[in-house]
C-alpha positions in Angstrom: 42.9 6.1 -15.8 42.9 9.7 -16.8 40.6 11.5 -19.2 41.5 13.9 -21.9 40.2 17.2 -20.7 39.6 18.3 -24.3 37.0 15.5 -24.9 35.6 15.1 -21.4 32.1 16.6 -20.8 29.6 16.2 -18.0 26.9 13.6 -18.6 23.7 15.2 -20.0 20.7 12.9 -20.6 18.8 15.6 -22.4 21.4 16.7 -25.0 20.3 16.8 -28.7 19.3 13.5 -30.2 21.6 11.9 -32.8 18.6 10.6 -34.8 15.5 12.1 -36.4 12.0 10.5 -36.2 10.5 10.3 -39.7 7.2 8.4 -39.1 5.3 6.5 -36.5 2.5 4.0 -36.8 0.7 2.1 -34.0 0.6 -1.6 -34.9 -0.5 -3.3 -31.7 -3.1 -2.1 -29.1 -3.8 -4.1 -25.9 -5.1 -3.5 -22.4 -1.5 -3.4 -21.0 0.6 -1.8 -23.7 0.7 -0.5 -27.3 3.5 -1.0 -29.9 4.6 1.5 -32.4 6.6 1.0 -35.6 8.8 4.0 -35.9 11.1 5.1 -38.8 14.3 7.1 -38.0 17.2 8.5 -39.9 20.7 9.5 -38.8 23.7 10.9 -40.5 25.8 7.8 -39.6 23.6 5.0 -40.8 20.8 6.5 -42.8 17.2 5.2 -42.4 16.2 2.4 -40.0 13.2 1.2 -38.0 12.4 0.2 -34.5 9.5 -1.2 -32.6 8.7 0.7 -29.4 6.5 -0.4 -26.6 4.5 2.0 -24.5 2.8 1.0 -21.3 -0.8 2.2 -20.9 -1.9 4.4 -17.9 1.6 5.5 -16.8 4.3 3.7 -14.7 4.3 0.2 -13.4 4.2 0.5 -9.6 6.0 -1.9 -7.2 5.7 -2.1 -3.4 8.4 -3.2 -1.0 6.5 -3.9 2.2 8.1 -4.5 5.6 6.1 -6.0 8.5 6.5 -5.0 12.2 8.8 -8.1 12.7 10.9 -7.3 9.7 9.5 -9.7 7.1 9.0 -8.8 3.5 6.0 -10.3 1.7 6.6 -11.7 -1.8 4.2 -13.2 -4.3 4.8 -16.3 -6.4 4.1 -15.5 -10.0 4.0 -17.7 -13.1 5.4 -15.7 -15.9 4.3 -16.9 -19.4 7.1 -15.4 -21.6 9.9 -17.0 -19.6 8.0 -20.2 -18.7 9.0 -20.1 -15.0 7.9 -19.1 -11.5 9.3 -16.0 -9.9 9.3 -14.4 -6.4 8.3 -10.8 -6.7 7.2 -7.8 -4.7 3.6 -6.9 -5.4 3.3 -4.7 -8.5 1.1 -3.6 -11.3 -0.3 -0.7 -13.3 -3.2 1.7 -13.1 -6.6 0.3 -14.3 -7.4 3.8 -15.7 -5.6 7.0 -16.4 -7.3 8.6 -13.4 -5.9 6.1 -10.9 -3.0 7.7 -9.1 0.3 5.8 -8.3 -0.3 5.8 -4.6 -3.7 4.3 -5.2 -2.1 1.6 -7.5 0.5 0.8 -4.8 -2.2 0.5 -2.1 -4.4 -1.7 -4.3 -1.6 -4.1 -5.4 -0.4 -4.4 -1.8 -3.9 -5.4 -0.8 -4.7 -7.6 -3.7 -1.5 -9.6 -4.1 -0.2 -10.0 -0.6 -3.0 -9.1 1.7 -1.8 -5.9 3.6 -2.7 -2.3 4.0 -0.1 0.3 4.9 -0.3 3.4 7.1 2.6 4.9 5.1 3.6 4.6 1.4 6.6 6.4 0.2 8.1 6.4 -3.3 11.9 5.8 -3.1 13.0 5.3 -6.7 12.0 5.2 -10.3 13.8 3.5 -13.2 13.4 2.6 -16.9 12.8 -1.1 -17.4 14.1 -1.8 -20.9 15.2 1.5 -22.5 16.3 -0.2 -25.7 12.8 -0.9 -26.9 10.3 0.4 -24.3 9.3 3.7 -22.7 8.1 1.9 -19.5 9.2 3.2 -16.1 8.7 1.5 -12.8 8.1 3.5 -9.5 8.9 1.7 -6.3 7.3 2.5 -3.0 8.1 1.5 0.6 5.1 0.4 2.7 5.3 0.4 6.5 2.7 0.3 9.3 1.1 -2.9 7.8 -2.2 -4.4 8.7 -3.3 -7.8 7.4 -6.5 -7.7 5.2 -8.2 -10.1 2.8 -6.6 -10.3 -0.6 -8.5 -10.7 -3.8 -6.0 -10.9 -6.7 -7.0 -13.6 -9.2 -5.4 -13.7 -12.7 -5.2 -16.2 -15.6 -1.5 -16.9 -15.1 -1.7 -17.5 -11.3 -5.3 -18.0 -10.2 -4.4 -17.9 -6.5 -0.8 -17.0 -6.0 1.1 -17.9 -2.8 2.5 -15.3 -0.5 5.8 -16.0 1.1 7.4 -13.9 4.0 11.2 -13.6 4.2 13.6 -11.6 6.3 15.7 -9.0 4.7 18.8 -11.3 5.0 16.9 -14.3 3.4 15.8 -12.0 0.6 19.3 -10.7 0.0 20.6 -14.3 -0.1 18.0 -15.2 -2.8 19.1 -12.2 -4.8 22.7 -13.3 -4.5 22.1 -17.0 -5.4 19.8 -16.2 -8.3 16.5 -17.4 -6.8 15.1 -13.9 -7.2 15.5 -12.8 -10.8 12.9 -10.1 -11.2 14.6 -6.7 -11.7 12.2 -4.5 -9.7 12.4 -6.9 -6.8 16.2 -7.0 -7.0 16.5 -3.2 -7.0 14.1 -2.9 -4.0 16.0 -5.5 -1.9 19.4 -3.9 -2.7 18.2 -0.5 -1.8 16.9 -1.9 1.5 20.0 -4.0 2.1 22.3 -0.9 1.6 20.4 1.1 4.2 19.2 3.5 1.6 15.6 3.5 2.9 16.3 4.4 6.5 15.6 8.1 6.0 12.0 7.4 4.8 10.8 5.2 7.6 13.0 2.1 8.1 
């Protein structure tokens, strides 16, 4: 399929916006996120409103950990909005604006699956749901693992189970739909395609 050279342009994510923000009001404030009601206008459709979610204290941080014998630790999570259990890599967000992403990664690895890592390296960052949220997730690879006591207790999953799977087993669960969490799927696919070898695998 050919493109018309008169209409083709390189992709530019920062080109001028087609809409104008007219007003913004925060309508929800929580520990995890805030929600704004925002009014926009455009030449094509006139005025319209959107609800935009902002995560507090920066990015969500996820950790893909690999043990010395090639196993990946996952945590069982009960997720209230979808009324189901999920298998996920450990993840979370900063408790305060001063907590750095590396510190978040180290804390969640320890709390949720019971490991400390000698090396943590960020390997990707993505927007979770750009249609209604400004939330990003940063993913880290954790290697040089040492088992430690874990302490994570939450209202949804008071003492979540940790499961260890090989890379192949994890990939099979992505393929057959057992693993449905987006950050976990992205991390496993990056590992499966050999895209993390340059940072320590």
